[in-house]
N, C-alpha and C positions, 0 to 999 in steps of 0.2 A: 888429716881428715877434714872434709868440708862440712860445716854445720849450717843447718837451716833452722832458724828460730821462729816460733809462732807464739804470740803475735809479732814481737820484735825481740832482738837480742837484749836490749835494755830491760824490757819487761821480764824476760826469762831470768836474767841475772839478778833481779830483785829477790828471787826465791832461793838463790844459791846460799847454802849454809844455814837455812832455816829448817823448821820441822815440816814444812809443806812438801808434798810430793810433786815430783817432776816426772813427766813421761818422756821416754826417748826411744826412737827407732834407729837402729844401726844397720846399715845396708850389709848384706851378706858378703860383699867384697871388701868391706871395711873402708870404703872410700868416702862415705857420707853418713850423716846422722841428722835426724829431725828432733828438736827439743822443744818442749812446752810445759808450762806449769799445768798440773793435772786439773786445776780449776778452769782452765781454758778449753779443755777438751775431755770427753768422756771415754772415747774408744780409740784404739790405735789406728783403725782404718779412717776414722774421722780426722785424726791428726794429719794423716797423709793428704787427705783432700784439702784441709786448711792450709797445708804447705804447698799446694799446687801440684801434688803428685797423685796419680790415679790411685784411688783407694783400693782398687782390685790388685794393686802391687803389694799388698800386705805380706804375701808369702815371699817377699824379697828382703825382708827386714827382721832382725832380732828385736824383740820387744821387751822393754823393761820399764819399771816404775821405781823411782828411788827417792831417798831423802838423805839427810846427813848421817844416817846410821847404816843403811843397807840398800841394796838394789835387788828387787825381785824380778826374776827373769821368767817371762811367759814362755816356757819351754815347749814349743810345738814344732816338731820337725816335719816339714812337708815331704810327701812321698817322692817328690822328684828332686830333692836337694842334691845339687851338684851332679845330677845324673847317676848317682850311686844306687844300684838296684838291690844290693844286699842290705837288709834292714838294719842289722847290727852295725855294719860299717858306716852306713849313712848316719845313724844316730851318733856314733862316735865322732865322726867328722863334724857334724853339726855342733856337738858339744865343744870340741876343741876350737873350732872357728869362732863360735859365739863367745866363749870365755875370753879368747884373745882380743877380738874386736870390741866387745862390750867394755872390757877392762881398759882398753886403749882409749875409747871414747870418753869414759868416765874420768880417766886420768887427765886427758886434755882439757877438761873443764874444771879440774881441781878436786875431783871427788875420788878418794881412796877409801872405798867402803866395801863391806862384804858383799859378794855376789851370791845370791840365794836362788834356789829353784824351789818354789812352794810345793808342798806335798801333793797337791792336786795335779801337778805336771810331772810327777815322778814315775808315771806308768811306763815311760820310755826306758827307764833304768831297770824296771822289772823285766822287760823284754831282753835287755842286754844280760842281766843276771842269769836268766833262764838258759841262754845260749852258752854262757861261760861255764855253768855247772853241768851241762850235758856231757 
């Protein structure tokens, strides 16, 4: 995986292993990731722009914020993810891909932490549960 660091790799690595949060964007194809200490940027789309990527490409990246305890995944599945029209299948693929690529990116920089989806993003799972119980 190719990593883009903002502002620099050295600056980002200063925060590794500390209690400070780090923001990461992992591309949907698992080929690249953008990493920055959270104090350097406030929003995921801003981080893209700071890294020289169009901020409108935000729907091409899995978004997480992590520290040395856990990684919180901003679980927002775009309606056109991988061209899958069935909502349940699209969300399932988004989950599988995200879990795989995010875990890989974290491991490559030495983070083996819990990957969590905060409660406010769990509405997608409610959709899946409804279809499964029908």
